[in-house]
KOLDONU-413875 format. One line per field, with one value per residue: x, y, z of N, C-alpha, C in turn; residue in three letters. Coordinates in steps of 0.2 Angstrom, whole numbers, plus 5000, padded with zeros to 4 digits. Layout:
<nodes>
nxx = [X  ...] .
nyy = [Y  ...] .
nzz = [Z  ...] .
caxx = [X  ...] .
cayy = [Y  ...] .
cazz = [Z  ...] .
cxx = [X  ...] .
cyy = [Y  ...] .
czz = [Z  ...] .
aa = [ALA  ...] .
</nodes>
This chain:
<nodes>
nxx = [5207  5214  5231  5232  5220  5223  5233  5226  5217  5227  5232  5221  5219  5231  5229  5221  5208  5196  5185  5178  5167  5156  5154  5139  5131  5123  5112  5105  5089  5088  5078  5065  5054  5043  5029  5018  5020  5020  5007  5000  5005  5000  4987  4986  4989  4978  4968  4971  4976  4984  4995  5012  5029  5038  5029  5025  5037  5039  5028  5029  5041  5054  5067  5068  5072  5069  5055  5052  5056  5047  5035  5036  5043  5040  5025  5022  5017  5013  5015  5002  4996  4997  4992  4992  4993  4990  5002  5000  4987  4976  4970  4956  4954  4959  4950  4938  4942  4943  4930  4923  4929  4925  4911  4911  4916  4905  4894  4899  4899  4885  4880  4888  4899  4893  4893  4907  4908  4902  4911  4923  4940  4954  4969  4977  4978  4973  4962  4958  4941  4939  4936  4948  4958  4963  4979  4978  4968  4973  4983  4977] .
nyy = [5027  5042  5049  5062  5065  5057  5065  5076  5072  5068  5081  5087  5080  5082  5095  5095  5088  5077  5069  5059  5060  5070  5088  5097  5106  5119  5120  5114  5106  5088  5081  5086  5078  5075  5066  5074  5083  5075  5070  5083  5085  5075  5077  5089  5084  5076  5086  5094  5087  5090  5096  5101  5095  5105  5115  5110  5109  5123  5128  5120  5124  5117  5108  5103  5090  5084  5086  5078  5065  5063  5062  5052  5041  5040  5043  5036  5039  5042  5050  5051  5055  5069  5069  5065  5048  5035  5022  5009  4999  5005  5001  5002  5000  4987  4979  4982  4975  4962  4959  4960  4949  4939  4939  4935  4922  4917  4919  4910  4898  4897  4898  4890  4885  4893  4906  4909  4911  4923  4932  4945  4946  4954  4963  4965  4978  4993  5005  5022  5028  5040  5052  5053  5066  5073  5077  5089  5095  5095  5104  5116] .
nzz = [5065  5060  5059  5062  5069  5081  5086  5089  5099  5109  5112  5117  5129  5136  5139  5150  5148  5153  5150  5137  5130  5119  5121  5126  5114  5106  5092  5076  5077  5080  5072  5061  5059  5067  5076  5076  5066  5055  5055  5053  5040  5033  5034  5027  5014  5012  5012  5001  4987  4977  4982  4982  4985  4988  4992  5004  5011  5012  5019  5031  5036  5033  5025  5007  5006  5018  5018  5007  5012  5022  5016  5006  5012  5026  5027  5016  5002  4985  4969  4958  4943  4946  4959  4976  4982  4993  4996  5001  5008  5019  5036  5036  5022  5021  5029  5021  5010  5015  5018  5006  4999  5008  5005  4991  4993  5000  4990  4980  4987  4988  4975  4967  4953  4943  4948  4946  4932  4931  4936  4936  4935  4943  4947  4963  4967  4975  4971  4973  4971  4959  4946  4934  4929  4913  4906  4900  4907  4920  4919  4919] .
caxx = [5208  5219  5236  5230  5215  5226  5237  5221  5215  5232  5233  5215  5220  5236  5226  5217  5202  5196  5179  5179  5161  5155  5151  5133  5131  5117  5112  5099  5086  5089  5074  5059  5049  5039  5023  5013  5021  5018  5000  4998  5007  4995  4980  4987  4988  4971  4964  4973  4980  4989  5001  5019  5034  5041  5024  5025  5043  5039  5023  5031  5048  5059  5070  5064  5073  5065  5048  5051  5057  5041  5029  5037  5046  5036  5018  5021  5013  5017  5011  4998  4992  4997  4989  4995  4989  4994  5005  4998  4981  4975  4966  4949  4954  4960  4943  4933  4944  4941  4922  4921  4931  4920  4905  4912  4916  4898  4891  4902  4896  4878  4878  4893  4903  4889  4896  4913  4907  4900  4916  4928  4946  4959  4975  4976  4979  4967  4962  4952  4936  4938  4937  4954  4959  4967  4984  4976  4964  4977  4987  4973] .
cayy = [5034  5045  5051  5069  5064  5055  5071  5081  5069  5069  5088  5089  5077  5086  5102  5093  5086  5070  5065  5057  5061  5077  5093  5099  5112  5121  5118  5112  5100  5082  5079  5089  5073  5072  5063  5079  5086  5070  5071  5089  5085  5070  5081  5094  5080  5075  5092  5096  5081  5092  5100  5099  5094  5112  5119  5107  5112  5130  5128  5118  5127  5112  5107  5099  5083  5082  5085  5072  5059  5062  5061  5046  5036  5039  5042  5031  5042  5043  5054  5048  5060  5075  5069  5060  5042  5030  5016  5003  4999  5007  4996  5002  4996  4980  4977  4981  4970  4956  4959  4958  4942  4934  4939  4931  4915  4915  4918  4904  4892  4897  4897  4886  4887  4898  4912  4910  4914  4930  4936  4948  4946  4959  4962  4966  4985  4996  5012  5026  5030  5047  5053  5055  5071  5072  5081  5096  5098  5095  5110  5121] .
cazz = [5066  5057  5063  5064  5074  5087  5089  5092  5105  5114  5114  5122  5136  5139  5141  5156  5147  5156  5147  5130  5127  5117  5125  5124  5110  5102  5084  5073  5080  5077  5066  5061  5057  5073  5074  5075  5059  5050  5055  5049  5033  5030  5034  5021  5008  5012  5011  4994  4985  4972  4985  4980  4990  4989  4996  5010  5014  5014  5024  5038  5037  5033  5019  5002  5007  5024  5016  5003  5016  5026  5012  5003  5016  5032  5025  5010  4997  4979  4965  4952  4939  4950  4965  4981  4984  4998  4992  5004  5010  5026  5039  5033  5016  5022  5031  5016  5005  5018  5018  4999  4998  5011  5001  4985  4995  5001  4984  4977  4991  4987  4967  4964  4947  4939  4950  4943  4926  4931  4940  4933  4939  4942  4951  4970  4968  4978  4968  4975  4966  4957  4939  4933  4924  4908  4907  4899  4913  4926  4918  4920] .
cxx = [5214  5224  5234  5225  5218  5230  5232  5219  5221  5233  5227  5216  5226  5234  5220  5210  5202  5190  5180  5172  5160  5152  5144  5134  5125  5118  5105  5096  5088  5085  5067  5053  5046  5032  5017  5014  5019  5011  4997  5000  5002  4988  4980  4986  4981  4966  4965  4978  4985  4995  5008  5024  5037  5036  5024  5031  5042  5034  5025  5038  5053  5062  5066  5066  5069  5058  5047  5051  5050  5036  5030  5039  5041  5028  5017  5016  5017  5012  5008  4994  4991  4993  4992  4990  4993  4996  5002  4991  4980  4971  4959  4949  4954  4953  4938  4935  4942  4934  4920  4923  4927  4913  4905  4912  4909  4894  4893  4899  4888  4876  4883  4897  4899  4892  4903  4913  4905  4905  4921  4934  4951  4965  4973  4977  4972  4967  4956  4948  4936  4939  4943  4954  4964  4973  4982  4972  4968  4982  4983  4972] .
cyy = [5036  5048  5058  5069  5062  5061  5076  5079  5070  5076  5090  5086  5080  5093  5100  5090  5079  5066  5065  5059  5069  5081  5095  5105  5113  5120  5117  5106  5093  5080  5084  5085  5071  5070  5069  5082  5081  5070  5077  5088  5080  5073  5086  5090  5078  5081  5095  5091  5084  5096  5097  5098  5101  5116  5116  5109  5119  5131  5126  5119  5121  5112  5103  5092  5080  5081  5079  5066  5058  5059  5054  5040  5035  5038  5038  5033  5042  5047  5050  5054  5067  5075  5064  5054  5038  5024  5009  5004  5001  5001  4996  4998  4989  4976  4976  4976  4963  4954  4957  4951  4937  4934  4935  4924  4913  4914  4912  4898  4891  4895  4892  4889  4892  4905  4914  4913  4921  4935  4939  4949  4951  4958  4965  4973  4988  5003  5016  5028  5037  5047  5056  5061  5070  5077  5088  5099  5099  5102  5116  5122] .
czz = [5063  5062  5066  5069  5081  5090  5092  5098  5111  5116  5119  5129  5139  5142  5147  5154  5150  5154  5140  5126  5124  5122  5122  5120  5107  5095  5082  5077  5076  5071  5067  5060  5064  5071  5073  5068  5054  5050  5051  5042  5029  5029  5028  5015  5007  5010  5003  4991  4980  4975  4983  4986  4992  4993  5003  5014  5016  5020  5031  5040  5038  5026  5014  5004  5013  5022  5012  5007  5020  5022  5009  5007  5022  5031  5019  5005  4991  4974  4959  4949  4943  4956  4970  4982  4988  4994  4995  5007  5017  5029  5037  5027  5016  5024  5026  5011  5008  5017  5011  4997  5002  5007  4995  4987  4997  4995  4980  4980  4989  4979  4964  4958  4943  4942  4947  4936  4925  4934  4935  4937  4938  4947  4958  4972  4971  4975  4971  4969  4964  4949  4938  4928  4919  4909  4905  4904  4919  4925  4920  4928] .
aa = [UNK  UNK  UNK  UNK  UNK  UNK  UNK  UNK  UNK  UNK  UNK  UNK  UNK  UNK  UNK  UNK  UNK  UNK  UNK  UNK  UNK  UNK  UNK  UNK  UNK  UNK  UNK  UNK  UNK  UNK  UNK  UNK  UNK  UNK  UNK  UNK  UNK  UNK  UNK  UNK  UNK  UNK  UNK  UNK  UNK  UNK  UNK  UNK  UNK  UNK  UNK  UNK  UNK  UNK  UNK  UNK  UNK  UNK  UNK  UNK  UNK  UNK  UNK  UNK  UNK  UNK  UNK  UNK  UNK  UNK  UNK  UNK  UNK  UNK  UNK  UNK  UNK  UNK  UNK  UNK  UNK  UNK  UNK  UNK  UNK  UNK  UNK  UNK  UNK  UNK  UNK  UNK  UNK  UNK  UNK  UNK  UNK  UNK  UNK  UNK  UNK  UNK  UNK  UNK  UNK  UNK  UNK  UNK  UNK  UNK  UNK  UNK  UNK  UNK  UNK  UNK  UNK  UNK  UNK  UNK  UNK  UNK  UNK  UNK  UNK  UNK  UNK  UNK  UNK  UNK  UNK  UNK  UNK  UNK  UNK  UNK  UNK  UNK  UNK  UNK] .
</nodes>
């Protein structure tokens, strides 16, 4: 603690202050990132995938930084070709992935190595099925 802060506390206690905790004061709310706001923002992103952080901030009456933190850190979205997409698989996607893997295992058990020659292998990324736009189309 700095010497100036010590002098300030000594003066407060000499003026008959007895409690060391802060007094209640009005001010900004602690956080605008409530669960209802997060759900509303997520619904807004699902309704219009091209929404920007600034538009979200204005619509929900919050700062740009708060809107950014909710979208990127809490909801875990990222921008891909001017659209928001989730960074991780949802539970539905995980179940679909598990079903597909089980079907592949069943086909391999039934057909043997012949099945492997017909298989195209890729990475573990999950991509939404949509027709991507070119940059020129996106600018329009």
